[in-house]
N, C-alpha and C positions, 0 to 999 in steps of 0.2 A: 315651233315654228319654221314653216318649209318655205316659206316667202318673204321677200324682203322688199320693201317698198322704199326706194330713194329718191328723196327731191334735191337737183343741186343747178346750177344757176344755168350749164348749157347742156345741151343732150345733142352729140354730134360724133359719130362714128367716122374718124377719119381715115384714107389710106394710111396702110404702118407705117409705109416710107415717110408720109408728111412729118415734120417736126413741128411740135407745139410745146411749149412752156406750161398748158394752162393744165392745173390738178385734174378739174371736173374731165378732161378729155384725156388725159392720160392715164384715169382710174380705168376707162371705158376700154381704152384700148389694152390695157394689163390683165383685164378681163377676159377679152375675146382672142387678143395674142399673147404672144410672149415675146420678150427680147431674148438676144443672144446670152445677154448679160444680167446679172439683178445687182443693183444698188442694195448692200446691206450695211447699213451702219455708212461708216467712214469707206468702205472699200467696195469694189467690185467682185462679184461672185459669178461661177456659171450659172445660166438657166435653161434654153435651150438645148445649150450644150451642154455636156457632161464634162468636160475638161476643154484645158488649151496647153498647149507649150509654146515657150519662147525659146527662137534659136538665134544665133548668128546677131548678137546686140540688139536683135527688136526687128532683124528685117524678116524674119521668117515666124509668122504666126499659123500653128497647126491647132484646129479647131476639132473636137471630137464631138460628133452628136450624141443626144439618149438614143439608144436602140429602140426606145419604145414611143418617141415621138411621133403622134400621128395628127392631122387636120381632124375637123369636126365631119368631115365625110368617112371617116376611118381610114384613108389613104396614108404612108408613111411620107413623112416629112424628111427631106433627104438633103444632103450637102450639095445639090443643084437648085432646090428650091432657096436656100438660104443666099448661094450664091446669086440667083436671079433678083430675093431683096435687096442685097446690097447693090448690084448694077442700078435697080430703079432708085433707092436713096442717092446715090452718086448726084442723078439729076432732079431731085425731088425741090421742088421750091418750100417756100417757108412762110411766116408769118405776116401780113401788113404787104402782100401782093410783091415782097422781096424774096431774093432769091434763099436758096437752102443753104444751111450757115454750115451742112457736114462735108460740102463737095471740096475746100480744099482738104478736108481731111483724108479725102476717097484719091483724091489727085494722085497721089504714090503709091495706090496699091493695085495689083492682079488679084485676082481669085480664081482659084482652081481646086474644084471637087474632088475628090480622091476616092474612087468605090461613092459608098452610098450615106457612110456618114462620119467622112473626114473631109476639111476643107483648108486648103493652103492659102493662107494670104501673105504674099509677098510686098513690100515695103522696099522704095528705092532708098530709103536712108532709115538709121536707126531709130528706133521707140519704145521707149518703154511704158506707152500710155494708150496704146489701141483698146485695150479694155474699155477705157472709158467712151471710146467711140461704139462699139461693140452694144455697150449697156442702152445705146439711142434706137440700135437697130429692131423691129417688131418684125417677125416674117411671118409671110402670108400667101397664101396659094391662089393666083390668080383661076378665075372658072370663066371667064371670055363672055361673061354678061353684064346686065351692070348691077348685080348685085355686089356687096361689099365682097373683097377677098375670104378665101376660110382661113382659120387661126388655128393655135393649138391650143389655145387658154383653158382656163378653169371651167367657162362658160362660151355656150354657141349661141350665136343669132337666131331669134325666131321671128323678131318683130322689129320694125324701126322706122318711124315716122320722124324725117329731121326737123330738130328743133321744138319736137314734143315729147317722146317716149322713145325707151327701147327696151324690150321683153328678152331676156336672158335664160337660158336653163343651164343646168349643170353639166357638164359630161358626165360627172360620176364614174371618174377613172382612179385606178390607187394613187395617181400624183397630184391631182386635183379635188382629192375629197373635200364638200364642203358642207356647211350645216345648213344652206341652203339650197335648195331645189329650181326655185326661180326667182329673178332680180328684175323690177319692172324699177327704171329709173324714170324720172318725169322731170321736163325743165320747168324750171318756177325762179323767173330772173330777179326777183324781187326776195330778200333774206327775210322780212315780214312775211310775204306769202308762204314760203317757205316755213316759219316758223309757225305759223298758225295750221297748215297741213297737216304738222306734226301735233299739235294741240289738239287736233278735231279728228285724228286718227286716220287721214287720208292717208299718211304714208307714216313708216317706221323709223326713217334716220333722216335728217336735213345736212346739207353742209352749207359753208360758207357762211355762217351766224356770224363772224365777227363784224359783218357788215350791218347789222341790225342799230338803230340809231342808240339803244339802250338795250344790254344785256338783262334778260329776265332773272331775277331771285326765287326760288323755291314755286316752280313752274311742274312740278312732277316729273321734269325728263333725267335723264341721265346726260351731262353734259361734259365734253371731252376739250382737250385743248392741247396744241402742241406748237412748236417754233418751228417756224418754215424758214428752207434752205434759203430764199430768196433774199438778195441784200435789197433794200433799196438805199439808194444812195443818189449823190449829185454829182455829174461827171464835171472836170475842172477844164477849161481851154487851157492847155498845154502850150498854144502856139502862140500865143501874146502875153503882156503882163495883164494881171500882177501873177498867174497862175502859172507862166512860164519859170517861176520862181521857186525853187522846193521850200522856202522859208513861208512863203504865201500859202501853199498848201497844207504845210502842219499848221500854219497860225490860224485857218479856219477851222480846221477839224477842233481846235481849242477854244475858237471863239461860238461855237453853236452848242447850245445846251441841249443835248441830245435826250434828258431825263424831264426837262421843261416841255418838248415837243411830243414825247410820247404821251404825259401825262393829258394834255391837252387836245391831241389828236386821236390817241388808240390808247386810252386808259387802262392800262394791264395787260394790253394785246399788242404789243413788240417788245423786243430786248435790242439793245444799246448793240450796234457794230463796231468792230476792233478792227477789219483790215476788208481783203476785197473781197472775201467768200463765208459763210457762214462757221461756227463751231462743229458744223456735222460735215465738213467737206473734209476731203484728203488730206493729210498734212497741217490741218488745224492743230495748234500748239493750246492747250489749256493754260498755257501762261501766260496769252495774249488776253490782255484786256482793253475794255474803249478808254479813250485817251483823257476821259474828263472834262470838265468845263474849266477853263482857266483864263477868262477874258483880259486879265490883266498880261499874263504873258503873249497871249495873242496879240491885243495892241503892240507891245514892245515891238515883235515880230513882223506885223505889218507896218510899222514905222520906216522899220531898213528897210523896206522896199519900194519900190517903183511903183506908183499906185495910179489907175485910172481916176476921172473925175466920180464916174458911180459904177457900180456893178452890176450888169444886166442879169438878172436871172429868168431863163426862161422854165415853164412847168405847163404841163397839160394836164388838162381837167381831170383824166381817169389813167391809169396804170404810169405811177403808182395809183391805188385807191388813196382819195384826199388828200391829193398831191398840193392843190391851191394853199390848202391850211398849212400844209410842211412851209411850202414858199411863204406865207405872211410872216410864219414864227422865225425863220430865218432872217429877213428882211429886220423883223422888230430889233432881234437879238444883236445883228452885226451893226446896226445904227446904235448900240447902247456903246459901242467903242468907236466911233464916229464913222463907220464905213457907208455911204449911202447905197441904197440897194433901188434899182426898177425891176417890176416883174412885169413879163411879158407871158399871158395864156394863150396858149394855141388848144384849139376845138378840135383840130382834126386830128385824131390820134394816130391815124398812118403816116400823115404828112409828117409830124412829129418824128416819128422814127425815122423817114426817110432825111429828114434835116440832121438829124444826129448821128446818122452813119456817114452823113455828107459833111459834118463837122462844123455845122449852122447852130452851135448852142448857144451865142452869147459869152458871158463869161463863165456862166455855172447854168446847169439844165439835170431838174431832177427826173431819174430814171430809173430802173431796176435792172438786177442781175441776177439771170435764171438757173444759169449752169450747174448741173449738179458736178460737173467735173472742174476741179482746180485747173486742169492743163487747158482744158478750155476758154476760160475765165482769163487767164493768164495770156493766153494768145492771141484772145480775139481783141481783148482790152487793156492789155498792160505791156504786152513786147513792144519796144519799138523797133526790132527787127523783121516781125510778121506784121505790123501797120495792119491790123485786123479790123474788120468793119465798125466795129465803136472803138477803137483806139483814138486821145482826143489829143494827140501832139506831146504827151509827156515823153523828154529823152531820160533815159536811166538805164547808165552802161549796167550797173551793178544788178539791179533787177534783169536786165536783158542774161547777163552771164548766169545768174543765181536758176532762172527759168529754164535757161539749157542745159545747165547739170542734170538738175530734176529730169528734166525730159530724156535725158538719154542714159538714166538711170535704170536697168531693168528688174533688179532687184525691189519686191515691193515694200519692205520695210526700209532701206536704204534709201528709195525715191520717197518716202513717205517725209523722213528725215531730211532730205534735199527741200522737197515743197516748204516744210517747216521753216526752216532756213530764208527763205523766199517772204513767205508770209508775214514774219517776222519784220524782213526790212520793209515791207510795203507797209506794214503798221507804224514803223519811226519815221518814214519818208512815205506819205500818203501820196496817191498820185490824182484820187478823189477825196470828197468829204462824204466818209463813211457816215449812216444815217442809223438804220436800224433793219431788223428781221422781225416778220408780221408773224404775228400769234394765230394759227388757223382754229376755229370752232367748229366742231360740229354737236349733236344731239341725238339722240335715240331713248324711244322707248324704254322705260325701266328695265324690261324683261329680256332684252336683248343682251349679249354677252360675246365675247371673242371678236370683238369690231375694233381695229385701231386705225388710226392714221399715222403715216411716216411725216418723215420730216419735210419729204417734198410734195405734201398735202395728198399724196394718193392714200384712199382707204385700201384698207387689207383686211378679209373677211376670212375669219379663224377656221378651224376645220371643224368637221362636225365632235361633237363630243365623245371622248374615246379615240379618237383619232390620232394615232401616232406617226408622224413621217417618218 
């Protein structure tokens, strides 16, 4: 087979510098463009660049380009293009009409091309985590037209109708050998429509099938699943009682039965969470396990806390998916130990995101955490020194100390150990109610092979048979 037809929930070719955490859109970006660095497992590895060096305690990063990096028009991709992409990303916007999340990370940086293939990145402060930020930087060449920028990725753009379809052709270079000469990606918002299209041979592969009302058995397709790095969580209001009290934050993690929630809302399609990031994040220790359900201990901890008459639990209708069902079960489980909960639903998801960023979350707010970078999660949501966009008021001096110690460590192995200590602390001293990591499902025709989905939810199309990297 030389053509692969894919059905997914969204088809939108974003500007490379626009940040998104939607796997469908990230898959498209990764097919057409290349990031400076790739996530491979829990670590960041060179991508569009061939190598990098870190000097002066992380104040100087030297990036060296691949000699053969070329845009789809055949022109070389140079360090100047990389610098321009970084500058565009410095001021790029983000989802829900909010500002770009990377702006604070770019503020202390300056970029200086050295020749065609090297870029000096200077930071006004030490940092061991800049590679995490580079992994989000997709490089494009602006053409001065209304067409999307040119990329250096494995597929070039041939046809694009926003919200409908995308047709890509294989670049067919030694670095990007693929078993498929053409990709046709179609937007089908309904998971049932995507599955029906696969069964009727309209497409060869469909993603997002975890959203089906029920998962088919023995339909003749090849089904694949992977646990996602996304953390579905409940933010806790650390500004006021009860969750300004550490024992109340621990208590709610013991009072909520994650296994019951998963069994009722996502049967077999979620894994319980143990800390602020997934098991696939940098620094996660395999020794970490979910708290487990212990309502008796939870009740004793709550009894020792100052408590309001009731807890206000806010939830959107979507993102996280099936959030109202999760909220209803949390309410029911807390009622078992005498904690009354009132649920407030928000139908306007952008407004809900804005409310959350402005700390209007009631006592509890269902949300999700999507960054692949442990550093970013801790900076934007946990550190009371940074007090980032999603921080909810929990003051934790030990967590702050552990975050700083990890961030200032340049050696990768030592930094991983430092983050492991931080994540362990946040397990035992939770800032949030840790819920679960979703399992993503996709299916394809049985004759296909070499197709995978990484833990971030991006499709990975294997090389042609016999190809060796």
